[in-house]
C-alpha positions as CSV (number, residue, x, y, z in Angstrom):
1,X,0.0,0.0,0.0
2,X,1.1,3.6,-0.5
3,X,1.7,5.6,2.6
4,X,0.4,9.0,1.4
5,X,1.7,12.4,2.4
6,X,-1.6,13.2,4.0
7,X,-1.6,10.0,6.1
8,X,2.0,10.7,7.2
9,X,1.0,14.2,8.1
10,X,-1.9,12.9,10.2
11,X,0.4,10.4,12.0
12,X,3.0,13.0,12.6
13,X,0.5,15.4,14.0
14,X,-0.9,12.7,16.3
15,X,2.6,11.8,17.5
16,X,3.5,15.4,18.1
17,X,0.4,15.8,20.2
18,X,1.8,13.0,22.4
19,X,5.2,14.5,22.6
20,X,6.6,12.0,20.1
21,X,7.8,12.1,16.5
22,X,7.9,9.5,13.7
23,X,11.1,7.8,13.0
24,X,13.1,9.8,10.4
25,X,13.9,6.7,8.3
26,X,10.3,5.8,7.7
27,X,9.7,4.8,4.1
28,X,7.4,6.8,1.9
29,X,6.0,3.6,0.3
30,X,5.4,0.3,2.0
31,X,3.5,-3.0,1.5
32,X,1.3,-4.8,3.9
33,X,-1.9,-6.7,4.1
34,X,-3.6,-4.1,6.3
35,X,-6.1,-5.4,8.9
36,X,-8.7,-7.8,7.6
37,X,-11.0,-7.8,10.5
38,X,-11.3,-7.2,14.2
39,X,-12.1,-10.2,16.4
40,X,-13.9,-9.4,19.8
41,X,-12.4,-11.7,22.3
42,X,-14.6,-12.4,25.4
43,X,-12.9,-13.5,28.6
44,X,-15.8,-14.1,30.9
45,X,-14.9,-16.9,33.3
46,X,-11.3,-16.9,31.9
47,X,-9.7,-17.8,28.7
48,X,-6.6,-19.9,27.9
49,X,-5.4,-19.8,24.3
50,X,-2.2,-20.4,22.4
51,X,-1.1,-23.9,21.3
52,X,2.4,-23.6,22.6
53,X,0.9,-23.7,26.2
54,X,-2.7,-24.7,26.0
55,X,-4.8,-27.2,24.0
56,X,-6.9,-24.4,22.4
57,X,-6.4,-21.3,20.4
58,X,-8.5,-18.5,18.9
59,X,-11.0,-19.4,16.1
60,X,-8.9,-18.2,13.2
61,X,-9.4,-19.3,9.6
62,X,-6.6,-20.6,7.4
63,X,-4.0,-18.0,6.7
64,X,-5.3,-15.7,9.5
65,X,-2.7,-14.4,12.0
66,X,-2.8,-12.3,15.1
67,X,0.3,-10.1,15.7
68,X,1.5,-9.7,19.3
69,X,4.5,-7.9,20.8
70,X,5.9,-8.4,24.3
71,X,8.0,-6.4,26.8
72,X,7.6,-2.8,25.7
73,X,7.3,0.0,25.5
74,X,11.0,0.4,24.7
75,X,13.4,2.2,22.4
76,X,12.6,0.1,19.4
77,X,8.8,0.3,19.8
78,X,8.4,3.4,17.7
79,X,10.1,1.6,14.7
80,X,7.7,-1.2,15.1
81,X,4.7,1.2,15.3
82,X,6.0,3.1,12.2
83,X,6.0,-0.2,10.2
84,X,2.6,-1.2,11.4
85,X,1.1,2.2,10.6
86,X,2.7,2.2,7.1
87,X,1.1,-1.2,6.4
88,X,-2.2,-0.3,8.0
89,X,-1.9,-3.2,10.4
90,X,-3.0,-3.4,14.0
91,X,-1.4,-5.6,16.7
92,X,-1.6,-6.3,20.4
93,X,1.1,-5.1,22.8
94,X,1.6,-6.9,26.0
95,X,3.4,-4.2,28.1
96,X,5.4,-4.4,31.2
97,X,4.0,-2.1,33.9
98,X,7.2,-0.4,34.9
99,X,8.0,0.3,31.3
100,X,4.6,1.9,30.8
101,X,5.2,4.1,33.9
102,X,8.5,5.2,32.3
103,X,7.1,6.0,28.9
104,X,3.4,6.9,29.2
105,X,3.4,9.0,26.0
106,X,4.5,5.9,24.1
107,X,1.7,3.9,25.7
108,X,-0.8,6.5,24.5
109,X,0.7,6.5,21.0
110,X,0.2,2.7,20.8
111,X,-3.4,3.2,21.7
112,X,-3.9,6.2,19.4
113,X,-2.8,4.2,16.4
114,X,-5.5,1.6,17.1
115,X,-3.6,-1.2,18.7
116,X,-4.8,-3.2,21.7
117,X,-2.8,-2.8,24.9
118,X,-2.6,-5.7,27.4
119,X,-0.5,-6.7,30.4
120,X,2.7,-8.7,30.7
121,X,3.2,-8.2,34.5
122,X,4.7,-5.2,36.3
123,X,8.3,-6.3,36.6
124,X,8.6,-9.3,34.3
125,X,10.0,-11.6,37.0
126,X,11.8,-14.8,36.0
127,X,9.4,-16.5,36.7
128,X,6.1,-16.2,38.5
129,X,6.8,-19.7,39.7
130,X,9.7,-18.3,41.7
131,X,7.4,-16.0,43.7
132,X,4.8,-16.8,46.3
133,X,1.2,-16.8,45.0
134,X,0.5,-13.5,46.9
135,X,3.6,-11.8,45.4
136,X,2.8,-13.0,41.9
137,X,-0.8,-11.7,42.1
138,X,0.5,-8.4,43.3
139,X,2.9,-8.1,40.4
140,X,0.3,-8.9,37.9
141,X,-2.3,-6.5,39.4
142,X,0.4,-3.8,39.6
143,X,1.1,-4.3,36.0
144,X,-2.5,-3.8,35.0
145,X,-2.7,-0.7,37.2
146,X,0.4,0.9,35.9
147,X,-0.5,0.3,32.2
148,X,-4.1,1.6,32.8
149,X,-2.7,4.7,34.5
150,X,-0.4,5.5,31.7
151,X,-3.2,4.8,29.2
152,X,-5.8,6.9,31.0
153,X,-8.3,4.1,31.0
154,X,-8.4,0.3,31.6
155,X,-6.3,-1.8,29.3
156,X,-7.7,-5.0,27.7
157,X,-8.3,-7.9,30.2
158,X,-5.6,-9.9,28.4
159,X,-2.5,-11.3,30.2
160,X,0.6,-13.1,29.1
161,X,2.9,-14.8,31.6
162,X,6.6,-13.9,31.4
163,X,8.2,-17.0,29.9
164,X,4.7,-18.6,29.6
165,X,5.3,-19.8,33.2
166,X,1.8,-20.1,34.6
167,X,0.6,-21.8,37.8
168,X,-2.7,-23.4,38.7
169,X,-3.2,-20.9,41.5
170,X,-2.7,-17.9,39.3
171,X,-4.8,-19.3,36.4
172,X,-7.7,-19.8,38.8
173,X,-7.3,-16.3,40.1
174,X,-7.1,-14.7,36.7
175,X,-10.2,-16.7,35.5
176,X,-12.1,-15.5,38.5
177,X,-11.3,-11.9,37.4
178,X,-12.4,-12.6,33.8
179,X,-8.9,-12.1,32.5
180,X,-7.8,-14.0,29.5
181,X,-4.4,-15.7,29.4
182,X,-2.6,-15.7,26.1
183,X,0.2,-18.0,25.1
184,X,1.0,-18.1,21.4
185,X,0.8,-20.5,18.4
186,X,4.2,-19.7,17.0
187,X,7.1,-17.4,18.0
188,X,9.9,-15.5,16.3
189,X,12.5,-16.8,18.8
190,X,13.7,-13.2,18.8
191,X,15.1,-13.6,22.3
192,X,18.0,-15.3,20.4
193,X,20.4,-12.9,18.6
194,X,20.3,-13.3,14.9
195,X,20.2,-11.1,11.8
196,X,16.9,-9.6,10.7
197,X,17.1,-11.7,7.5
198,X,17.6,-14.9,9.5
199,X,14.7,-14.1,11.8
200,X,12.5,-13.3,8.8
201,X,13.3,-16.6,7.2
202,X,12.7,-18.5,10.4
203,X,9.3,-16.9,11.0
204,X,8.2,-17.4,7.4
205,X,9.1,-21.0,7.6
206,X,7.2,-21.5,10.8
207,X,4.2,-19.7,9.5
208,X,4.0,-21.7,6.4
209,X,4.0,-24.8,8.5
210,X,1.3,-23.5,11.0
211,X,-0.7,-21.6,8.4
212,X,-2.5,-19.5,11.1
213,X,-2.2,-18.4,14.6
214,X,-1.1,-16.0,17.3
215,X,2.5,-14.9,16.6
216,X,4.8,-13.6,19.4
217,X,7.4,-10.9,18.7
218,X,9.3,-8.6,21.1
219,X,9.2,-4.9,20.2
220,X,12.2,-4.5,22.5
221,X,14.5,-6.2,19.9
222,X,16.3,-4.2,17.2
223,X,16.4,-7.2,14.9
224,X,12.6,-7.5,15.1
225,X,12.0,-3.8,14.4
226,X,14.3,-4.2,11.4
227,X,12.5,-7.2,9.9
228,X,8.9,-6.2,10.6
229,X,8.4,-4.2,7.4
230,X,9.5,-7.1,5.2
231,X,7.5,-9.5,7.3
232,X,4.3,-7.4,6.8
233,X,5.0,-7.2,3.1
234,X,5.4,-11.0,3.0
235,X,2.1,-11.5,4.7
236,X,0.4,-9.6,1.9
237,X,2.1,-11.4,-0.9
238,X,1.5,-14.8,0.8
239,X,-2.2,-14.3,1.0
240,X,-2.2,-14.0,4.8
241,X,-4.8,-11.8,6.6
242,X,-4.1,-10.0,9.9
243,X,-6.8,-10.3,12.5
244,X,-6.9,-7.6,15.2
245,X,-8.1,-8.8,18.6
246,X,-10.0,-6.5,21.1
247,X,-11.8,-7.0,24.3
248,X,-15.3,-8.4,23.7
249,X,-18.3,-9.7,25.7
250,X,-19.0,-13.2,26.8
251,X,-16.7,-16.0,26.0
252,X,-14.5,-16.2,22.9
253,X,-14.9,-18.9,20.3
254,X,-11.9,-21.2,20.3
255,X,-10.4,-24.1,18.3
256,X,-9.2,-27.3,19.9
257,X,-5.7,-28.5,19.2
258,X,-5.3,-31.4,16.9
259,X,-4.5,-35.1,17.8
260,X,-1.3,-35.6,19.6
261,X,-1.1,-32.1,21.0
262,X,1.5,-31.5,23.8
263,X,2.4,-28.3,25.6
264,X,5.8,-26.8,24.9
265,X,5.8,-24.5,27.9
266,X,8.3,-26.4,30.0
267,X,10.7,-26.8,27.0
268,X,10.3,-23.1,26.3
269,X,11.2,-22.1,29.9
270,X,14.2,-24.4,29.9
271,X,15.4,-23.0,26.6
272,X,14.9,-19.4,27.7
273,X,17.0,-20.0,30.8
274,X,20.0,-20.5,28.4
275,X,19.6,-17.2,26.6
């Protein structure tokens, strides 16, 4: 799609109003699949989705993807936002509470550009399993409070565990508060240093195998910020459609995992300990 001068001017004005500015290297023309539809996701009574951790995921059609970013807002977040804006694509940002406290204007920019804002804890402990249930609940609630304060309104009732390390106690507590827990269906492995080209090739390969799902990136990573424009262009050329998730009423429709499903949570935690 063409990123028109008028659209750029509008974005620049919006960013300036928040005390920000667009990245100077933003391209005048870019490609992307835009946003095909918005999916209201109800979390009444709890929700647990993402095949890497749970035996269910969102009810996405073939070649539909949900883009999610963890750990921001951070120095590389504006570059990611620029690429998403250029492609007309909306995503969900699972923010760390203390980062939101440090950069409230950036939190408001994420929301102003139409993205969903969710919680990834307050301090990103490694992991919640290393804390008492009381301390873990406090950290999660503090994250929601800090993000909502920076945003000026409640954020979405969506939560992602640091390292996917859930516990039965916390899952029960979150469900009692009508908060949905998000794992993912495929990840970029961008916690591992690699070139943007290598990361792009890896994510494309995984996506072609999965053909749909919730994708996990980290907007804190420079390599991710560098590869996102090409990734978005590849979605368009590959016939993929981006689904934007937003808080909705009731309970979300989900799809069950196929035969032979197993959780990869424990392997993920063990792998992350070595990075």
